[in-house]
C-alpha positions as CSV (number, residue, x, y, z in Angstrom):
1,X,-35.7,60.2,-118.8
2,X,-37.2,63.3,-117.2
3,X,-34.9,66.3,-117.2
4,X,-35.0,69.0,-114.5
5,X,-32.9,72.1,-115.4
6,X,-32.6,75.2,-113.2
7,X,-30.5,78.3,-113.7
8,X,-29.5,80.6,-110.9
9,X,-28.7,83.9,-112.5
10,X,-28.9,87.6,-112.3
11,X,-30.5,89.9,-114.9
12,X,-27.5,92.2,-115.3
13,X,-24.8,89.5,-115.5
14,X,-23.3,88.8,-119.0
15,X,-22.1,85.5,-117.6
16,X,-25.6,84.5,-116.6
17,X,-27.0,85.7,-119.9
18,X,-24.5,83.7,-121.9
19,X,-25.7,80.5,-120.2
20,X,-29.3,81.6,-120.9
21,X,-28.4,82.0,-124.6
22,X,-26.8,78.5,-124.6
23,X,-29.9,77.0,-123.1
24,X,-32.1,78.7,-125.7
25,X,-29.9,77.6,-128.6
26,X,-30.1,74.0,-127.4
27,X,-33.9,74.4,-126.9
28,X,-33.6,73.1,-123.3
29,X,-36.6,73.9,-121.1
30,X,-35.4,75.4,-117.8
31,X,-36.5,77.2,-114.6
32,X,-34.8,80.5,-114.0
33,X,-34.1,81.7,-110.5
34,X,-33.2,85.4,-110.2
35,X,-30.6,86.0,-107.5
36,X,-30.2,89.2,-105.4
37,X,-26.4,89.2,-105.1
38,X,-26.6,91.3,-101.9
39,X,-28.8,88.6,-100.4
40,X,-28.0,85.3,-102.0
41,X,-30.4,82.4,-101.6
42,X,-29.5,79.4,-99.5
43,X,-29.8,77.3,-102.6
44,X,-27.1,79.3,-104.4
45,X,-24.7,79.1,-101.4
46,X,-25.3,75.4,-101.2
47,X,-24.9,74.7,-104.9
48,X,-21.8,76.9,-105.3
49,X,-20.1,77.0,-101.9
50,X,-16.6,77.6,-103.3
51,X,-17.2,80.9,-105.2
52,X,-20.8,81.7,-104.2
53,X,-21.4,83.3,-107.6
54,X,-23.9,83.1,-110.5
55,X,-24.5,81.5,-112.8
56,X,-25.1,78.0,-111.5
57,X,-26.9,75.4,-113.6
58,X,-28.6,72.6,-111.7
59,X,-29.3,69.5,-113.8
60,X,-31.3,66.8,-112.1
61,X,-30.1,68.3,-108.7
62,X,-26.5,68.3,-109.8
63,X,-24.9,71.8,-109.8
64,X,-22.4,73.1,-112.3
65,X,-20.8,76.5,-111.8
66,X,-18.9,79.0,-114.0
67,X,-20.3,80.0,-117.3
68,X,-17.8,78.4,-119.7
69,X,-17.8,75.1,-117.7
70,X,-21.6,75.1,-117.8
71,X,-21.7,75.6,-121.6
72,X,-19.2,72.8,-122.2
73,X,-21.2,70.6,-119.8
74,X,-24.3,71.4,-121.8
75,X,-22.6,70.6,-125.1
76,X,-21.5,67.2,-123.8
77,X,-24.9,66.4,-122.3
78,X,-27.3,67.6,-125.0
79,X,-25.8,66.7,-128.4
80,X,-28.2,68.7,-130.6
81,X,-26.9,72.0,-132.0
82,X,-23.3,71.4,-131.0
83,X,-21.3,74.5,-129.9
84,X,-17.7,73.3,-130.0
85,X,-16.2,72.2,-133.3
86,X,-15.6,68.5,-133.9
87,X,-12.0,69.0,-135.1
88,X,-9.7,68.8,-132.0
89,X,-7.5,71.7,-133.1
90,X,-10.5,74.0,-133.9
91,X,-12.0,73.0,-130.5
92,X,-8.8,73.9,-128.7
93,X,-8.7,77.3,-130.5
94,X,-12.2,78.1,-129.5
95,X,-11.4,77.4,-125.9
96,X,-8.2,79.4,-126.2
97,X,-9.9,82.5,-127.5
98,X,-12.8,82.1,-125.0
99,X,-10.2,82.2,-122.2
100,X,-8.6,85.2,-123.9
101,X,-11.9,87.1,-123.7
102,X,-12.5,86.2,-120.0
103,X,-8.9,86.4,-118.7
104,X,-7.6,89.3,-120.8
105,X,-10.3,91.4,-122.4
106,X,-12.8,91.5,-119.5
107,X,-10.3,92.6,-116.8
108,X,-9.0,95.4,-119.1
109,X,-12.6,96.6,-119.7
110,X,-13.2,96.5,-116.0
111,X,-10.1,98.7,-115.5
112,X,-11.4,101.3,-117.9
113,X,-14.0,102.7,-115.5
114,X,-11.4,103.1,-112.8
115,X,-8.8,105.1,-114.8
116,X,-8.5,108.7,-116.0
117,X,-6.1,110.9,-118.1
118,X,-3.1,109.2,-119.5
119,X,-3.8,105.9,-117.7
120,X,-7.3,105.8,-119.4
121,X,-5.7,106.4,-122.8
122,X,-3.3,103.5,-122.2
123,X,-6.1,101.3,-121.1
124,X,-8.1,102.1,-124.3
125,X,-5.0,101.3,-126.4
126,X,-4.7,98.0,-124.6
127,X,-8.4,97.2,-125.3
128,X,-7.9,98.1,-128.9
129,X,-5.0,95.7,-129.1
130,X,-7.1,92.9,-127.6
131,X,-10.0,93.7,-129.9
132,X,-7.7,93.5,-132.9
133,X,-6.9,89.9,-131.9
134,X,-10.7,89.1,-132.1
135,X,-11.1,91.1,-135.3
136,X,-8.4,88.9,-137.0
137,X,-10.1,85.8,-135.7
138,X,-13.3,86.8,-137.6
139,X,-11.5,87.1,-141.0
140,X,-13.3,85.0,-143.7
141,X,-16.1,84.0,-141.2
142,X,-19.7,84.7,-140.6
143,X,-19.4,83.8,-137.0
144,X,-16.5,83.0,-134.7
145,X,-17.8,79.4,-134.9
146,X,-17.6,79.5,-138.7
147,X,-20.9,79.5,-140.7
148,X,-23.1,79.3,-137.6
149,X,-23.1,80.5,-134.0
150,X,-21.0,78.4,-131.7
151,X,-19.1,78.3,-128.4
152,X,-16.8,81.3,-129.0
153,X,-19.7,83.4,-130.3
154,X,-21.6,82.8,-127.0
155,X,-18.6,83.9,-124.9
156,X,-17.9,86.8,-127.3
157,X,-21.4,88.2,-126.6
158,X,-19.6,90.6,-124.3
159,X,-18.8,92.5,-127.4
160,X,-22.5,93.2,-128.0
161,X,-22.7,94.4,-124.4
162,X,-19.7,96.6,-125.0
163,X,-21.4,98.1,-128.1
164,X,-24.6,98.7,-126.1
165,X,-22.7,100.3,-123.2
166,X,-20.9,102.7,-125.6
167,X,-24.2,103.7,-127.1
168,X,-25.5,104.7,-123.7
169,X,-22.4,106.3,-122.2
170,X,-21.0,107.8,-125.3
171,X,-17.6,106.2,-124.6
172,X,-17.2,104.1,-127.7
173,X,-14.0,102.1,-127.5
174,X,-15.4,99.8,-130.2
175,X,-15.7,101.7,-133.5
176,X,-16.8,100.6,-137.0
177,X,-13.6,102.2,-138.5
178,X,-11.2,100.2,-136.4
179,X,-13.2,96.9,-136.1
180,X,-15.5,96.5,-139.2
181,X,-15.6,92.7,-138.9
182,X,-16.6,92.8,-135.2
183,X,-19.3,95.4,-136.1
184,X,-20.6,93.2,-138.9
185,X,-20.7,90.2,-136.5
186,X,-22.6,92.4,-133.9
187,X,-25.2,93.4,-136.5
188,X,-25.5,89.7,-137.6
189,X,-26.1,88.3,-134.1
190,X,-28.4,91.1,-133.0
191,X,-30.7,90.2,-135.8
192,X,-31.2,86.8,-134.1
193,X,-34.3,86.7,-131.9
194,X,-32.7,84.3,-129.5
195,X,-29.8,86.7,-128.9
196,X,-32.1,89.7,-128.3
197,X,-34.0,87.6,-125.7
198,X,-30.8,87.4,-123.7
199,X,-29.7,91.0,-123.8
200,X,-30.6,93.6,-121.2
201,X,-34.1,95.0,-122.0
202,X,-33.8,98.5,-123.4
203,X,-35.8,100.1,-120.5
204,X,-33.3,98.6,-118.0
205,X,-30.0,99.5,-119.7
206,X,-29.4,102.7,-117.8
207,X,-29.9,100.8,-114.6
208,X,-27.5,98.1,-115.9
209,X,-24.8,100.7,-116.5
210,X,-25.1,102.2,-113.0
211,X,-25.1,98.8,-111.4
212,X,-22.0,97.7,-113.4
213,X,-20.1,100.7,-112.2
214,X,-20.6,99.8,-108.5
215,X,-21.0,96.0,-108.8
216,X,-18.4,93.9,-106.9
217,X,-16.0,92.0,-109.1
218,X,-17.0,88.7,-107.5
219,X,-20.6,89.0,-108.5
220,X,-20.5,86.5,-111.4
221,X,-18.3,84.5,-113.7
């Protein structure tokens, strides 16, 4: 059966990039369509009329929206290189911590750029508490998924983006002293060619920081 796979994404979206990483890990050929979020294509608005966001995966003309939903759809559709654990409890935990990243950590990180003084200090403390949860989840593991990269690792790539942002801005809320296991994980995944293919190119990282500071919250998911 012929497969037609398209991805509507945006170069600076970590949500779009996580779907690209999943596609590459599954070795799924796909067509990439770059979206201008200030002038969205009619196709994007048609395929995702509810949220009108990227990413959207279109598989044989059937659209799937929201990055974590897309990754789970891919894992059920293409069985090679599975992302989620086979054990039901481990699978539930992977989903739990993925939601923790998207529903808890990411909103707190977004708040960081909008605060100052004592409120900023409190926000950083909150981020550290959330990162400690993920640090503990890595104990005794090479990856969040165990001995190889998996579903939670793909979602947790935002930690790599946080590391890169800190290197650019000098605001390093993620330190080797406080989070040695997360740093070891970052070093490990950044040695993978497929991961580097899905990160912001070095020459565009300053543009990415500026865009992130003024981007609408509804840009992607």
